[in-house]
C-alpha positions as a printed NumPy array, in Angstrom:
array([[-15.251,  22.19 , -11.077],
       [-15.667,  22.801,  -7.347],
       [-19.378,  22.025,  -7.579],
       [-18.637,  18.756,  -9.38 ],
       [-16.112,  17.792,  -6.713],
       [-18.58 ,  18.698,  -3.963],
       [-21.292,  16.59 ,  -5.602],
       [-18.884,  13.662,  -5.924],
       [-17.958,  13.914,  -2.231],
       [-21.623,  14.117,  -1.252],
       [-22.472,  11.065,  -3.362],
       [-19.607,   9.092,  -1.823],
       [-20.69 ,  10.117,   1.681],
       [-24.282,   9.047,   1.002],
       [-23.078,   5.727,  -0.416],
       [-20.985,   4.999,   2.683],
       [-23.779,   6.178,   4.987],
       [-26.393,   3.926,   3.408],
       [-23.928,   1.026,   3.495],
       [-23.352,   1.621,   7.198],
       [-27.064,   1.869,   7.985],
       [-27.867,  -1.34 ,   6.101],
       [-25.038,  -3.381,   7.73 ],
       [-25.724,  -3.094,  11.434],
       [-25.984,  -6.838,  12.112],
       [-23.749,  -8.051,  14.911],
       [-20.878, -10.275,  13.802],
       [-18.404, -12.275,  15.852],
       [-14.736, -12.127,  14.925],
       [-12.751, -15.045,  16.355],
       [ -8.969, -14.877,  16.422],
       [ -7.449, -17.243,  18.973],
       [ -9.32 , -19.663,  21.208],
       [-11.103, -17.518,  23.749],
       [-10.531, -14.285,  21.842],
       [-13.793, -13.045,  20.369],
       [-15.013,  -9.639,  19.358],
       [-18.679,  -8.925,  18.745],
       [-19.521,  -5.722,  16.96 ],
       [-21.694,  -4.395,  14.149],
       [-20.426,  -5.4  ,  10.721],
       [-19.703,  -1.825,   9.694],
       [-17.3  ,  -1.373,  12.63 ],
       [-15.488,  -4.591,  11.736],
       [-15.136,  -3.403,   8.133],
       [-13.978,   0.028,   9.289],
       [-11.385,  -1.548,  11.595],
       [-10.092,  -3.744,   8.749],
       [ -9.909,  -0.729,   6.427],
       [ -8.032,   1.366,   9.014],
       [ -5.628,  -1.513,   9.707],
       [ -4.914,  -1.727,   5.964],
       [ -4.245,   2.003,   5.753],
       [ -1.873,   1.87 ,   8.736],
       [  0.01 ,  -1.142,   7.323],
       [  0.279,   0.59 ,   3.938],
       [  1.702,   3.733,   5.516],
       [  4.159,   1.701,   7.562],
       [  5.306,  -0.047,   4.386],
       [  5.952,   3.342,   2.736],
       [  7.676,   4.888,   5.752],
       [ 11.271,   3.75 ,   4.918],
       [ 11.028,   5.155,   1.395],
       [  9.591,   8.46 ,   2.612],
       [ 12.31 ,   8.861,   5.245],
       [ 15.034,   8.014,   2.7  ],
       [ 13.68 ,  10.62 ,   0.285],
       [ 13.487,  13.266,   3.014],
       [ 17.133,  12.616,   3.944],
       [ 18.161,  12.859,   0.29 ],
       [ 16.244,  16.112,  -0.183],
       [ 17.854,  17.587,   2.95 ],
       [ 21.32 ,  16.577,   1.716],
       [ 20.686,  18.12 ,  -1.704],
       [ 19.484,  21.347,  -0.1  ],
       [ 22.65 ,  21.488,   2.035],
       [ 24.776,  20.932,  -1.079],
       [ 22.921,  23.67 ,  -2.909],
       [ 23.306,  26.155,  -0.042],
       [ 26.998,  25.336,   0.4  ],
       [ 27.802,  25.579,  -3.3  ],
       [ 25.815,  28.658,  -4.101],
       [ 22.56 ,  28.779,  -5.983],
       [ 23.619,  26.306,  -8.679],
       [ 22.691,  22.685,  -8.008],
       [ 25.336,  20.104,  -8.895],
       [ 24.829,  18.367, -12.221],
       [ 23.973,  14.703, -12.028],
       [ 24.344,  11.994, -14.619],
       [ 20.74 ,  11.584, -15.634],
       [ 20.025,   9.679, -18.835],
       [ 18.212,  11.609, -21.524],
       [ 14.608,  10.605, -22.089],
       [ 14.092,   8.114, -24.903],
       [ 12.598,   9.63 , -28.009],
       [ 11.035,   7.498, -30.657],
       [ 12.179,   8.055, -34.232],
       [  9.69 ,   9.799, -36.457],
       [  9.147,   8.324, -39.859],
       [  8.071,  10.793, -42.44 ],
       [  6.835,   9.591, -45.73 ]])
């Protein structure tokens, strides 16, 4: 399994490397009048990818922080009340009826 994962990573690296080598043409990115950025295409694509990752992480940040606060509160409740965690009203999972014939 580790060898398969290593081969997959190597193949992905070679794919990205050949893409980068083949896309070295200089492109001009224009934003506002007078604001221009000239760079190889691969750097522009990398910058756009990184900006997307950062924006995605920023969008998830409130949920992550809320979950961390909830986990900390539950741990405090568990430590204060002993080893037994308080029971919560959680609906039972839905089970489909089996038809036997």
